[in-house]
N, C-alpha and C positions, 0 to 999 in steps of 0.2 A: 201608586199615587203617594205623593208626599203630603203629610199633615204638618202644619206649622201654626205656632201661636206666639204672641208677644204680649207681655204684661208690662205696662208703663204707667207712670204717674208723674205729672209735672207739678212743681211747687215753686213759689216765688223766692227770689234771692236778690241780694244787693239792693235793698230798699225798694223792692217790687219793680225794679227796672228790667230784670232778666228772669227767665224761667229755666230751672234745672230739671231735666227729665231722666231719671235712671230707668232702665228697662232690662227685663230678662226675656230671652227668646229660646224656643225649643222647636226643632224641626225633626220629624221622624219619617223615614221611608223604609221599605224592605231592605235597602242596601246600605243606608248610613243613618247616623244620628248627629245632630248639630245642636250645641248649646252656645248661647252668647250672652254677654253682659255689656250694656252700652250706657254711656252718660252723654247727654246732649245739653248744650247751652244755647238758648235763643233769646232774643229780646222779647219782653212781655208785649203781646199784641192786643190784649183785652179779651173779654168773654165772647166766645162764638167766632172769633177770627182765626183762620188757619194759616194765612200766608205770613211767614216770617221773612224779613228782608235778608237775614243772614242766619247761619247756624254753624256751630262747631260741635263735632261729636267724636267720641273716642270709644272704640268697640274692640273687645276681645272675643275670640271665637274658638271653639274646639269642635273638630269634626272627626268622627270615627267611622271607619268602614266596617260594617257588620258582616260582610260576606267572606272576608279572608283575614290574613295575618298582616295587613298593611299597617304601617305605623299611624298613630293618631296625629292629625294635622292641627297645628295651632296657628292662629293669625291674629294680628294686632293692627288696627286701622285708625288713622286720624283723618278726619274729613272736615273740610271747610266749604260751605256753599254760600254764594252771594247771588241774590235775585236782582236782575237788572231790568 
C-alpha cells in the first residue's frame, strides 16, 4: 500500500487578486518513493469557496525505485486548467 501526503499553504498575491500556493509532496510505497514541489496560481475566490475558474501550476517530481538499480526518474510539468 502506498502512503502519500502533501503540505500546502495559499497566500494572497498581486493586490489580493490571486492566490499563490506552494506545496511539498511525499509518497512512499514498498517499491518506490516520490517527492514533489509544486507552485500553483489561481484567482482569489474568497473564504470557503473551492472552485477556481482557472489555475496554472508548475510541478517538479523525483521518483526513485527502491527495489533495484533503476535510475532515478525526474519530471517537470506545467499545467493549465480552465473550468467551463
